[in-house]
N, C-alpha and C positions, 0 to 999 in steps of 0.2 A: 683604703680599707673601705669594706663595705660596711653600710649599717642594717645592724642585724636588731629585730623585735622582734619580742618573743610573749605571746598574749595569752592570758590564763579562760581558757575552755569553762563549761560547767561541769570538767571535773575537780577544778578548783576548789570545790566546797567538799568534795568524797577525798580530797587527800588531807582536810584541814585533822587532828590539828598544827602539823608541823608548816600549813600554807597561813595558818594565823597573822605568821612573822615575818614571810618573804612571798616573792612568786613564786609559782611552779615552778620556774625556769631556774631557781638558785637551790632547789633541790640536789642533795649528792648521791649520784650511787657510780658503783666502778671507784675511779679515781677523782674523776673531777666532778663537778657540776655540770647539768645540763646546758645551761650559759657556756663556760667553759668550753665543753663539749665543741658549741657551734661557732664561738670565735676561733679557736684552733683550725676547725674543718675549712670556714668558710673564710679565713684571714679576717673578721671583723669584730665593730665592738658592739655590747649586746644592751639593750634599754627595755623598757618593759612596758606592755598594756596591764595593770591589775585594780586590783579595789581601789579606788578613791581615797582609801585609809592608807593604804602602801604608797599610792602614788608621790609624793611629800619628798622619801623618804628613797622610792626607787622612780625616777621620774622617766619619762618618755622622750627619744632624742629623735628627731626625724630631719631628714635630708634629702634633696633633692633623688636619690633610689635609694628603696627600700626591701629589704627582704623582710617578710612579716611570715612569723613560725610559731606552730603551737608549740607552746610552751612547756606541755609534757612529751613532747616528739624528742626521743633520740637519734642523732644523725645517721645512718647508716654510707656506706659508698656509693649502692647506687640511688639512693634517695638525696644527698649532696652533686652528684652529676644534675641529678634533672634541675633541682634548684637551680643548679647556677646557668642551664639551659632554659631557663624562664626569661621570656622579653615582659617588659611593661607589660600589665592589666589581663598577667598570667595569674592561674591557682594552680595546686595541686589538689584532689582531695581526695579521700579515702569513706566512700560509699556515703559520699554527699558532704561530711565534714570538711572542714578547712584543713588543710595540713601545713600550705603555706602558700604565700602570694608574693608579685614583687610588685611595688607602687610606686607610682610617684610621687612631690609630696603633696602637688592640687588632692588628686584623689585621697591620699591618706586624710585630707586635712576635711575632704567631702564625708570621708568613713567614720571620722571622730565628732566631727558634728549632724550626726546622722541623721544627713544629705542625702539625698538619690541620688549613687553611684553607680558609673556604666558599669554593666555586667563585666563581672570578668569570664576570661576565658578559659572553661576548667576543666581539667586531663585529671580522668580517677585513675589512680595507681594501681597499676595492674601486676601483679606480683613484684611487687618492692618490697624487699626486707627493711624493714626497721621495728623499731619497735618503742611503746610511750608507758608514759606512767601515770595512769589515773586513779590508782588505789593507797592507799600507805603499802600494803605489803607486797606492790611492784618495787619496790626500794629493794629489798634483800630476794626476791623472788628472778628479779633480771640481771642482781647483780654479780652473778656470775662473766654472764653474756657481756656485759657493760665494763667489766674490772679487764677482762682479755681484751674485751678491744680499745678500749684505754691504752692498756699496756701496750700493744703493739704501733698503738700511733703515738705512743710518747717516747720508746724505745726506736724505734728503726731508725739506724746507719748512725746511731749512738753507742756509747761504749761507758760501763758500769763502772763506776769503785770498785776497785779491788775489794772482794770479798776477805777477812781477817782469818786463817788459817784456821785458827782457834774454833772458828764453827764448822759442824758438821753439816754439810747439804746434800741432799739428794735433786737431778734436774737443773745444777745449776746457772745452767744455759738461760733458766726462766726465771732468774732471781738478777733486779736492778734494783743497786744504789746510788742515789743521788748522791752530789757534793756537801760532804758534812754530816753524811748518814753513819751510825756509829751502831755496829752489831758483833758482840762477840760470845764465843762460849752459848751459842744457839743451834738448835737441830731447824733447819729451813727445808722442806718439803716442799720443792715448785713439780713434783709430776705431776695433780691433779691442777692447777694452775698457778700462773705466775705469781709472784711476791715481789711486790714495788715499794721501795725502803726512799721515801723523800724524803729532801734537804734538809739536815739535821735533825732529823729522826734518832729515834732509838729501839732496839731489840736488846732488852736486858740480860744478864747471863743466866743459864737455864731455861730460860720461853724456850718453848718448842711449837711450830710454826707451820700450818699444812696448808698450804695456798690452794685457791687465790686469796693473797691479801695484800691491799691499798693500806700502807700505813703513809699517812699525808705529812705535809711540810712538820715539823717542829714534834710529832708525834710521838709517843712511847707507849713500849710493852714492857709491864713490869718484871720484874726476876720469878719464875716456875711458873708463866703463865701459859695457858693451852690454848692455841689459837685456832679455831678452823675455817676453813674456807666456804661460800666466798664470804669476806668477810672488809671493812671498811673503818678506819678509824681516821676520819677528818682532824685536819691541821690541831695540832694543839692539845687535842687529849692524851690522856691516858686510859691505859687501860690493863686488870690483872686478871687472874684466876680462870674461867673457862668460858670465850665468846666462841659461838658458831652463829655463820651464814647471819649477821647482822651489822646495821649500818651505823657508823656516830656521824653524825654532818658536822661537827666540829666544838671544838674548845666544853668537851666534855668532858665527866671522871665516870670511871670505873674501876680502882684503881686497886683493888682490894680482890679476893675471891669471894667467889658466889656464879653462879653459872646463869648465861645470859643469850638467849638464843633464837633466829627467825624475830628479830626485833629490829626497829629504827629507833634511834636516840636522838634528839635534836641537840642545837648550840646550847651551851653554859648548863648540862644538867648536872649532877653528881646524884650515882649509886651510891649505898652508904655499905661498910665492908659489912660481908656476907649475906648481900641483897642477892637472893633468887628468884628467878620468874622460868615459872612453867611453858611448855610453849607442847605439851603434848597432853589430851584429857586421858583421863584415867578408861576412858570408853572406846578411845582409840576414832571418837566422831568428829564430823567437820567442825573446825573452828567458825565462831558468827563473832562479829567484832561490830565495835560501837560505827554509826555511819551518822554524820551530824544533818546532812540533809535531809535523812527520811526519818532522825531524833529517834532510832530503833537500830534494836544488834541486828546484822545482816551476814549473809553465807560469804565466807574468804572461799571455798570449794579448796581450802588447803585442810591437813592435815598436821602439820606443825604448822604456829604463831603463835608468838609472844606479845613484849610489850612494844608499844608506839607510845612514847613521851614525848608531848611538846615542848618548847624552849624555856630553858628556867626554872623546869621544874625539879623534883628532890627529895630524895627516900633515905629515912634514916637507916642506921644498922640493925641485922637482919631482917630487913624485908620480903617481907614474902609476895608474889605477884601471880595472881591464875591465871592461867590461857590465854590468850586472846586479852589483852588490858588495854586498852584505851585511857592516858593521860592528859590531861589538857594543859597547858600557858601555866610557870609558876604553880604549880601545887608543892605544897611539901607535905610528904605522907612518913608516918612514924606509927609505933607501936605494934602489939604483937595482935598475931591473927592476916587471915585474907582481907584487905579494906576490896570494894567493888569492883567490876569489870570497867565500868566507865567511874571515871574522877574528873570532874568538871575543871575549868582555869578556872585557879585564884581558888583553889582548896586547901585548907589545914586542917589533920586528922586523920585518921587512917579507919580501922576495921569496927571502931568503935562511933565514928563519926565524923563530920567534917563541919568548920566552921569557915565565913571567910577571910581568908590571907587579901588584907588590905593592900589598896595599890602603893598607898604612899609606902608601907611597909615593903612589899614585895620590891618596888622599886630601889630603895635605902638598902637591900640584901645586893642587886644584881651592880649598883656601882660599885659594891664592896669589891666583887665576885668578876666584875668585868677589870676592875683596877692591877686584881695582880695578876691580870695577862696584857696590861698598857694599852687594854681597849675604855672607850666611856660610853655611860650609858647618856645620852643625847636630851636633846628638847625631841627632836621629831621621836627618838624613840620609844619616852614618855608620853608624847601621843595618840601613837600608834598604839602602844599596851592600854592606854584609856579608855579607846574605841574596842577594843575586846573586852576587858575588863566588862564593859556598859551592855555589849554585843553578848557576851557569853551570861548576863545573869541568871539568863530564863532555865539553864540547867543546874543552878545551884539553887534548888528545894528549898532547903532549908532558910534560905532569907523569907521567901514566903509564908512559913511557919511561925518565923520569928517575929514579921509584923502583924502591928495592935491589930 
């Protein structure tokens, strides 16, 4: 089994708040996370080079022979072929950026200790097709391609569980159900993109799905939901209402009516009933999104961009989000009116103002929420979150105002 090490580059900070709680390689788009894509394509095991405060939970594993790959890069047939051709101390570059390298244990140790390393023999990637996640909106804008690639890879030479005759299907050859999947009395149109229903996932009666769709293990689409592609519903998430071109990382809920489009939702999030997200400005101009390293709003180049929400954040019923809103981790949003377009981590409140969501209280809620899915908030998690709480204090401007 090959040893694969995914490293975070500078784009990790551009991907905040999604990468506050995970390495870049653990982001999900298509059906799989980036790490899972590499594990399947290279037949190996992934570990990470990431931020110091994340490394206890996501430790690195160094072997005699290591494939070191940029964590935001997704595999393609061409790229995988080139990586497998690498010999020791060779690297693939894209205009000078390191994409992948093959290093021995001793070479890697020199690299980790910032000692002098024999110069890598680099090869520029000329006309090599692959895609790379560097901004939060890449997760939904690249999701159609990623979903098709994952679908072809995962279903090749396999047979789907039979689709019940209670369903109405279009292009059934592009629909694949894993063992235990339940789909009854739904409309499934896979002519525009594949529909993948994972192990023990459920599409309830009356749901209307227009692919592509990735419904991962244990996830649910509620009765009467309207799902437009390309949408990914991560493991054990529940989705209802109207959803278009959005990515749920996993263990998140949007179980009721309300619209969500062109958005990325982290793990353990909950959108209250009838919450609505604007994904298009009234004047049809380009959407600007909060950028953490620049500490300002930056252009996305997109006309459609909705909500980016970090892990464990939640909003109450009837919450309204403006076009291009970024919500950090562990924010609790409620009340009437539109909250601001950037809501810092550990915020409590809404349009009328915010206070700080204390770390101890946030962790108490997380323990309850995770226990419902038979998951545990570990000491490693709490230590990680304490680091995020402290590092994001500078964005909670009300704390400075309240100080004597």
